[in-house]
C-alpha positions as CSV (number, residue, x, y, z in Angstrom):
1,X,3.5,-13.9,-30.2
2,X,6.2,-11.3,-30.2
3,X,9.1,-11.6,-32.8
4,X,11.5,-8.8,-31.7
5,X,13.6,-9.6,-28.9
6,X,13.1,-6.4,-27.3
7,X,9.6,-6.9,-27.4
8,X,10.1,-10.1,-25.9
9,X,12.1,-8.7,-23.1
10,X,9.2,-5.9,-22.4
11,X,7.0,-8.5,-22.1
12,X,8.7,-10.2,-19.2
13,X,9.7,-6.9,-17.6
14,X,6.3,-6.2,-17.7
15,X,5.2,-9.2,-15.9
16,X,7.8,-8.8,-13.2
17,X,6.4,-5.1,-12.6
18,X,2.8,-6.6,-12.3
19,X,3.7,-9.2,-9.8
20,X,5.4,-6.4,-7.7
21,X,3.1,-4.0,-8.0
22,X,0.2,-6.6,-7.1
23,X,2.3,-7.7,-4.0
24,X,2.4,-4.1,-2.9
25,X,-1.2,-3.5,-3.4
26,X,-1.9,-6.4,-1.3
27,X,0.3,-5.3,1.6
28,X,-1.9,-2.1,1.5
29,X,-5.0,-3.9,1.8
30,X,-4.2,-6.2,4.2
31,X,-2.7,-3.3,6.4
32,X,-5.4,-1.2,6.3
33,X,-7.9,-4.2,6.9
34,X,-5.8,-5.2,9.9
35,X,-6.3,-1.4,11.0
36,X,-9.9,-1.6,10.9
37,X,-9.6,-5.2,13.1
38,X,-7.9,-3.7,15.8
39,X,-9.9,-3.0,19.0
40,X,-7.6,-1.3,21.4
41,X,-6.1,2.1,21.3
42,X,-2.7,1.3,21.7
43,X,-3.3,-1.7,19.0
44,X,-4.5,0.8,16.7
45,X,-1.4,3.3,16.7
46,X,0.4,0.1,16.3
47,X,-1.3,-0.6,13.2
48,X,-1.9,2.9,12.0
49,X,2.3,3.1,12.0
50,X,2.1,0.1,10.2
51,X,-0.3,1.1,7.5
52,X,1.7,4.2,7.5
53,X,4.9,2.8,6.7
54,X,3.5,0.3,3.7
55,X,1.5,3.2,2.3
56,X,4.7,5.6,2.1
57,X,7.0,2.4,0.8
58,X,4.1,2.0,-1.8
59,X,4.2,5.5,-2.9
60,X,7.8,5.8,-2.9
61,X,7.8,2.8,-5.1
62,X,5.3,4.6,-7.2
63,X,2.4,1.5,-6.8
64,X,0.3,4.1,-5.7
65,X,0.4,7.8,-6.1
66,X,1.6,10.2,-3.4
67,X,-1.7,11.8,-3.2
68,X,-3.3,8.6,-2.4
69,X,-0.8,7.7,0.3
70,X,-0.7,11.1,1.6
71,X,-5.1,11.4,1.7
72,X,-5.2,8.0,3.3
73,X,-2.6,8.4,6.2
74,X,-4.7,11.8,6.8
75,X,-7.8,9.8,6.8
76,X,-6.8,7.1,9.0
77,X,-4.9,9.1,11.8
78,X,-8.1,11.1,11.9
79,X,-10.2,8.4,12.5
80,X,-8.0,6.9,15.1
81,X,-7.7,10.0,16.7
82,X,-11.5,10.3,17.0
83,X,-12.2,6.5,18.3
84,X,-9.7,6.9,20.9
85,X,-11.6,10.2,22.6
């Protein structure tokens, strides 16, 4: 058990951040699954745009790295364009 007030506050802050980060990670995973499940080209384009927004926001909030987000967006865009052909 923490004895110092600063340590107690750090534990609370850490728990809040952990919950927030888990929420963002869950949103990212859900968006990627929805994109994979999309069947029509129009639906895939729409889901790609949503996934891109969510990934960019997660990178902005530093939940995932900018490099991770950029790499995922690039791969997803490439696969959607390939499936549209």
